[in-house]
C-alpha positions as CSV (number, residue, x, y, z in Angstrom):
1,M,0.0,0.0,0.0
2,A,1.2,3.5,-0.7
3,T,2.9,5.5,2.0
4,E,3.5,9.3,2.1
5,K,6.9,9.2,0.5
6,D,8.3,11.6,-2.0
7,N,9.7,9.6,-4.9
8,I,11.3,12.5,-6.8
9,P,15.0,11.8,-7.4
10,E,17.4,13.8,-5.4
11,N,19.1,15.2,-8.5
12,A,16.0,15.8,-10.6
13,G,15.6,19.5,-10.0
14,D,19.0,21.1,-10.6
15,G,18.8,20.7,-14.4
16,K,22.6,20.8,-15.1
17,T,24.0,18.7,-17.9
18,A,27.6,17.7,-18.4
19,I,28.6,17.2,-22.0
20,I,31.8,15.2,-22.3
21,A,33.9,14.4,-25.3
22,L,37.4,12.9,-25.7
23,T,37.7,12.5,-29.5
24,R,38.0,15.0,-32.3
25,N,34.6,14.1,-33.8
26,G,33.0,13.9,-30.3
27,A,34.4,17.4,-29.5
28,S,32.8,18.8,-32.7
29,M,29.4,17.4,-31.9
30,A,29.7,18.4,-28.2
31,R,30.2,22.0,-29.2
32,K,27.2,21.9,-31.5
33,L,25.1,20.3,-28.8
34,A,26.2,22.8,-26.1
35,G,25.2,25.7,-28.3
36,S,21.7,24.4,-29.0
37,L,20.5,22.1,-26.3
38,G,18.5,24.7,-24.4
39,R,19.6,23.3,-21.0
40,E,22.1,24.7,-18.5
41,S,25.2,22.7,-19.5
42,T,29.0,22.6,-19.1
43,L,31.3,21.4,-21.9
44,F,34.1,19.1,-21.0
45,I,36.6,18.4,-23.8
46,D,39.8,16.5,-23.9
47,R,42.6,19.1,-23.8
48,R,44.0,17.7,-27.1
49,F,40.9,18.8,-29.0
50,R,40.1,22.1,-27.4
51,E,39.8,25.1,-29.6
52,D,40.0,28.8,-29.0
53,G,36.7,30.1,-27.9
54,D,35.6,26.8,-26.2
55,T,33.6,27.3,-23.0
56,G,33.6,24.9,-20.1
57,E,36.6,22.8,-18.9
58,A,39.5,21.0,-20.5
59,F,40.6,17.6,-19.0
60,D,43.5,15.3,-19.3
61,L,43.3,11.5,-19.5
62,P,42.5,9.3,-17.7
63,L,38.8,10.0,-18.1
64,R,37.5,8.3,-15.0
65,P,38.2,11.0,-12.3
66,M,36.5,13.7,-14.4
67,V,33.5,11.4,-15.1
68,Q,33.2,10.6,-11.5
69,R,33.1,14.2,-10.6
70,A,30.5,15.0,-13.2
71,F,28.4,12.0,-12.1
72,A,28.3,13.4,-8.5
73,E,27.7,17.1,-9.5
74,Y,25.3,17.0,-12.5
75,S,21.8,15.8,-12.9
76,S,22.5,14.5,-16.4
77,L,25.5,13.5,-18.5
78,V,25.9,13.2,-22.3
79,L,29.1,11.3,-23.1
80,F,30.4,11.0,-26.7
81,L,31.6,7.5,-25.9
82,S,30.6,4.0,-26.7
83,A,28.0,2.3,-24.5
84,G,30.4,-0.3,-23.3
85,A,33.1,2.1,-22.3
86,T,30.4,4.3,-20.6
87,I,29.1,1.3,-18.6
88,R,32.6,0.3,-17.4
89,L,33.3,3.8,-16.3
90,L,30.0,4.3,-14.4
91,A,29.3,0.8,-13.0
92,P,31.1,1.4,-9.7
93,L,29.1,4.6,-9.1
94,L,25.6,3.3,-9.6
95,E,23.2,3.3,-6.7
96,S,19.5,3.4,-7.9
97,K,17.3,5.2,-10.3
98,Q,16.1,7.4,-7.5
99,V,19.5,9.1,-7.1
100,D,21.6,8.3,-10.2
101,P,21.8,11.1,-12.8
102,A,20.5,10.6,-16.4
103,V,23.2,9.3,-18.7
104,V,23.1,9.3,-22.5
105,C,25.9,8.1,-24.7
106,V,26.5,9.1,-28.3
107,D,28.7,7.1,-30.7
108,D,31.6,8.8,-32.4
109,A,29.8,8.9,-35.8
110,G,26.8,10.7,-34.2
111,S,24.4,8.1,-35.4
112,F,22.8,6.9,-32.1
113,C,21.9,8.6,-28.8
114,V,21.4,5.8,-26.3
115,S,19.4,6.4,-23.1
116,L,21.6,4.3,-20.8
117,I,20.9,5.1,-17.1
118,S,17.9,6.5,-15.3
119,G,15.7,6.6,-18.4
120,H,12.4,7.3,-16.8
121,V,12.9,8.8,-13.4
122,G,16.1,10.6,-14.2
123,G,15.0,11.8,-17.6
124,A,17.5,10.0,-19.8
125,D,14.8,8.9,-22.3
126,K,13.7,12.5,-22.8
127,L,17.3,13.8,-22.9
128,A,18.3,11.2,-25.6
129,Q,15.4,12.4,-27.7
130,E,16.5,16.0,-27.4
131,V,20.1,15.2,-28.2
132,A,19.1,13.1,-31.2
133,Q,17.0,16.0,-32.5
134,H,19.9,18.5,-32.3
135,L,22.4,16.1,-33.8
136,R,20.0,14.6,-36.4
137,A,20.7,11.2,-34.9
138,R,18.5,8.3,-33.8
139,A,17.4,8.1,-30.1
140,V,17.7,4.5,-28.7
141,I,15.3,4.0,-25.9
142,T,14.7,0.6,-24.4
143,S,12.3,1.4,-21.5
144,A,9.4,-1.1,-21.7
145,S,6.7,1.5,-21.4
146,H,8.2,3.6,-24.1
147,A,8.6,0.6,-26.4
148,S,5.0,-0.5,-25.9
149,G,3.5,3.0,-26.0
150,T,1.8,2.8,-22.7
151,L,2.0,5.1,-19.7
152,A,4.9,5.2,-17.3
153,V,3.8,4.8,-13.7
154,D,6.8,6.7,-12.3
155,L,6.4,9.6,-14.7
156,L,2.7,10.2,-14.7
157,G,1.9,13.9,-14.1
158,R,5.6,14.9,-13.7
159,E,5.1,17.7,-16.3
160,F,2.5,19.2,-13.9
161,D,4.7,18.8,-10.8
162,W,2.5,16.0,-9.3
163,R,4.0,14.3,-6.3
164,L,4.3,10.5,-6.6
165,V,3.4,8.8,-3.3
166,A,4.3,5.1,-3.1
167,D,7.2,2.9,-2.0
168,S,9.5,1.6,-4.7
169,T,8.0,-1.9,-4.5
170,A,4.5,-0.6,-5.3
171,I,5.8,1.5,-8.2
172,T,7.7,-1.5,-9.6
173,R,4.7,-3.8,-9.3
174,A,2.3,-1.3,-10.8
175,S,4.7,-0.6,-13.7
176,A,4.9,-4.4,-14.3
177,A,1.1,-4.6,-14.3
178,V,0.8,-1.8,-16.9
179,I,3.5,-3.3,-19.2
180,N,2.4,-6.9,-18.9
181,G,-1.2,-6.1,-19.9
182,Q,-2.8,-6.8,-16.5
183,P,-6.0,-4.8,-15.7
184,V,-5.1,-1.4,-14.3
185,G,-7.6,1.2,-13.0
186,V,-7.2,5.0,-12.8
187,W,-9.3,7.3,-10.8
188,Q,-8.8,11.1,-10.8
189,G,-10.4,13.4,-8.2
190,A,-8.2,16.5,-8.8
191,G,-5.5,17.9,-11.0
192,E,-4.9,18.5,-14.7
193,P,-7.0,16.2,-16.9
194,S,-4.5,16.3,-19.7
195,W,-2.1,13.7,-18.2
196,W,-2.9,11.5,-21.2
197,P,-3.2,12.9,-24.8
198,K,-6.8,13.2,-25.7
199,E,-6.2,12.1,-29.3
200,N,-4.8,8.7,-28.1
201,P,-7.0,6.1,-26.4
202,L,-5.8,4.6,-23.2
203,P,-4.1,1.3,-23.6
204,E,-6.6,-1.6,-23.6
205,N,-5.6,-2.8,-20.2
206,I,-6.0,0.6,-18.5
207,T,-9.5,1.8,-17.5
208,G,-10.5,5.2,-16.1
209,Y,-13.3,5.0,-13.4
210,P,-15.7,7.7,-12.6
211,A,-15.8,6.9,-8.9
212,L,-13.2,5.6,-6.5
213,E,-15.7,3.0,-5.3
214,D,-16.0,1.7,-8.8
215,L,-12.3,1.2,-9.0
216,A,-12.3,-0.5,-5.6
217,A,-15.0,-2.9,-6.8
218,S,-13.2,-3.8,-10.0
219,A,-10.9,-6.7,-10.8
220,C,-8.0,-4.4,-11.5
221,A,-4.6,-5.6,-10.2
222,A,-3.3,-2.1,-9.8
223,A,-4.9,1.3,-8.9
224,L,-3.5,4.7,-9.9
225,V,-5.2,7.3,-7.8
226,I,-4.9,11.0,-8.5
227,T,-6.2,12.9,-5.5
228,D,-5.7,15.8,-3.1
229,K,-7.6,14.0,-0.3
230,T,-5.8,12.0,2.4
231,D,-8.7,9.6,3.0
232,A,-7.3,6.2,4.1
233,L,-7.2,4.1,1.0
234,D,-5.7,1.0,2.7
235,M,-9.0,-0.7,3.4
236,L,-10.8,0.4,0.2
237,L,-8.0,-0.7,-2.1
238,A,-6.5,-3.4,0.1
239,D,-6.5,-6.0,-2.7
240,K,-4.7,-3.7,-5.2
241,I,-1.3,-2.5,-5.9
242,T,-1.8,1.3,-5.2
243,V,0.1,4.3,-6.4
244,I,-1.1,7.8,-5.4
245,Y,-0.4,11.0,-7.2
246,R,-0.7,14.4,-5.5
247,P,-1.5,17.2,-8.0
248,R,-1.0,20.9,-7.3
249,S,-4.7,21.5,-7.1
250,L,-5.4,23.5,-3.9
251,V,-5.5,27.3,-3.5
252,V,-5.5,28.8,-0.1
253,G,-7.0,32.2,0.5
254,M,-5.6,33.8,3.6
255,G,-6.0,37.0,5.5
256,C,-4.2,38.1,8.7
257,R,-3.6,41.0,11.0
258,R,-0.3,42.9,10.7
259,G,2.7,41.1,12.1
260,V,1.3,37.6,12.6
261,P,4.3,35.3,12.8
262,V,4.7,32.5,10.2
263,E,4.4,29.8,12.8
264,E,0.8,30.9,13.6
265,L,-0.1,30.9,10.0
266,E,1.6,27.5,9.5
267,S,-0.4,26.1,12.3
268,L,-3.7,27.4,10.9
269,L,-2.8,26.0,7.5
270,A,-1.8,22.5,8.7
271,E,-4.8,22.3,11.0
272,T,-7.2,23.3,8.3
273,F,-5.8,20.7,5.8
274,Q,-5.8,17.9,8.5
275,E,-9.3,18.6,9.6
276,N,-10.6,18.4,6.0
277,G,-8.5,15.5,4.8
278,L,-6.4,17.5,2.4
279,S,-2.8,16.9,1.5
280,L,-0.3,19.8,1.9
281,D,1.6,18.2,-1.0
282,C,-1.2,19.5,-3.2
283,L,-0.9,23.2,-2.2
284,A,-0.6,25.2,-5.4
285,E,-0.8,28.8,-4.3
286,I,-1.6,31.2,-1.5
287,A,-3.7,34.3,-2.3
288,T,-4.4,37.4,-0.2
289,A,-5.3,41.0,-0.6
290,E,-3.0,43.6,-2.1
291,I,-3.0,45.5,1.2
292,K,-1.1,42.5,2.6
293,R,1.8,42.8,0.2
294,G,5.1,42.8,2.2
295,E,3.5,40.9,5.1
296,P,6.5,38.8,6.4
297,G,4.4,35.9,7.8
298,L,2.6,35.3,4.5
299,E,5.7,35.7,2.5
300,Q,7.6,33.2,4.7
301,L,4.6,30.7,4.6
302,A,4.6,30.7,0.7
303,E,8.4,30.3,0.7
304,R,8.3,27.4,3.1
305,H,5.9,25.5,0.8
306,G,7.5,26.6,-2.4
307,V,4.4,28.1,-3.9
308,P,3.5,31.6,-5.3
309,L,1.9,34.3,-3.1
310,S,-0.5,36.2,-5.2
311,F,-2.3,39.5,-4.4
312,L,-5.7,40.7,-5.4
313,Q,-7.0,44.3,-5.5
314,G,-9.8,45.2,-3.1
315,E,-12.2,45.8,-6.0
316,E,-11.6,42.3,-7.3
317,L,-12.4,40.8,-3.9
318,N,-15.5,42.9,-3.3
319,Q,-16.8,42.0,-6.8
320,V,-17.2,38.4,-5.7
321,F,-19.7,39.4,-3.0
322,E,-21.8,40.9,-5.8
323,T,-21.4,38.4,-8.6
324,D,-21.3,35.2,-6.6
325,P,-22.8,35.8,-3.2
326,G,-23.9,32.2,-2.8
327,A,-20.3,31.0,-2.8
328,I,-19.4,33.3,0.1
329,T,-20.3,32.4,3.7
330,S,-18.9,35.4,5.5
331,K,-19.2,39.2,4.9
332,S,-17.5,41.5,7.4
333,E,-18.7,45.0,8.0
334,R,-15.8,45.6,10.3
335,A,-13.2,44.6,7.7
336,H,-14.9,46.8,5.1
337,G,-14.8,49.7,7.5
338,L,-11.1,49.2,8.3
339,V,-9.5,48.2,5.0
340,G,-12.2,48.6,2.4
341,V,-12.9,44.9,1.7
342,W,-15.8,42.7,2.8
343,G,-13.5,39.7,3.2
344,V,-10.2,38.2,2.0
345,A,-9.9,34.5,2.5
346,E,-13.0,33.2,0.6
347,P,-13.0,35.5,-2.4
348,A,-9.2,35.3,-2.8
349,A,-9.4,31.5,-2.9
350,L,-12.3,31.5,-5.3
351,L,-10.8,34.0,-7.7
352,T,-7.3,32.5,-7.8
353,A,-8.6,28.9,-8.3
354,D,-11.2,30.1,-10.8
355,A,-13.6,28.0,-8.8
356,E,-17.4,28.2,-8.4
357,E,-17.4,27.0,-4.9
358,L,-15.2,26.6,-1.9
359,L,-13.8,23.3,-0.8
360,V,-13.3,24.7,2.8
361,T,-15.2,27.7,3.9
362,R,-13.7,30.4,6.1
363,K,-12.0,29.3,9.2
364,K,-11.1,32.0,11.7
365,T,-8.6,32.4,14.5
366,A,-8.0,35.5,16.6
367,R,-5.6,37.0,14.1
368,A,-6.0,35.1,10.7
369,T,-8.5,33.6,8.3
370,I,-8.3,30.8,5.8
371,A,-10.4,29.3,3.0
372,V,-9.5,26.6,0.4
373,A,-10.7,26.1,-3.2
374,R,-9.8,23.5,-5.7
375,K,-8.3,24.8,-9.0
376,N,-10.5,24.6,-12.1
377,F,-8.2,23.0,-14.7
378,N,-10.9,22.9,-17.4
379,T,-10.3,26.6,-18.2
380,T,-6.5,26.4,-18.4
């Protein structure tokens, strides 16, 4: 059963690519690639084949020390080297696909770009395709899901910054079920609906279910559940291999008095999500009134969770009370008299999420208010 564990690789976010060449032809292709790849990259060329104007670093043989350093410091490597030589260099360094950088090797003729290490999770499959496009070569990708044209369990929703919640055993078993044609069910309660191209039907062994209960009652071997709720799924899906995805689907509207410390706001946020069975992994944005710009507690709260802090003008907030009064549960004469708005938390959440109703109505403490809305992805 899934556990609340973040399965994003440790080196997946820094985005630095090492481009390494130790032959004359390799150096020529490496220069071309470095100038067009569109990623932050460093060029490493054997000193014998360096040219005036080359960026990056020169290295002297033997190659192993430099490759070991690049393996530790970069999230991806492109080596203009044979697959066999690359494997021999890197074999002692390999740990797991959760931590190893993506590695692509290119033959000296520039004919093939081979996704060699961390194809899915590390992004080598995608990198091989990008390199092949720039060099007019052929990408060689041997991942089973890529070869069969099915979905990759460990990549689903990554382009939307979804969090994958499962242990490695569940991910492996669910991936095997997908690839081997066993029945797999998908239920989505939140998040972007475009995780699978609309023009392509789902693979025959994968079925989308309109309700979680329908998936639970099915004969599916594996369940892929996309949700921002923390309801216990252990009993409901006890007979299935379960992988949970956390989309960035929740917008928090928040107001506070001047000088409220971040710890107080954090406590309100955590308590509200826990009481309503919502996952903090799904927090997408915090919204407040323009008059709160520069409020340290709000700024620090957004920074802690790695989400944007957005500001709405008083006129925008007040407009919601006129155009959609049924969605609002609280209207404060006192707040209007003090700062010119009828309320902050509820209208800020509704407007920023482009939602018609609140998921959590206004909750109030002595010095702060909060409301939550689920993002409407059908208009984006």
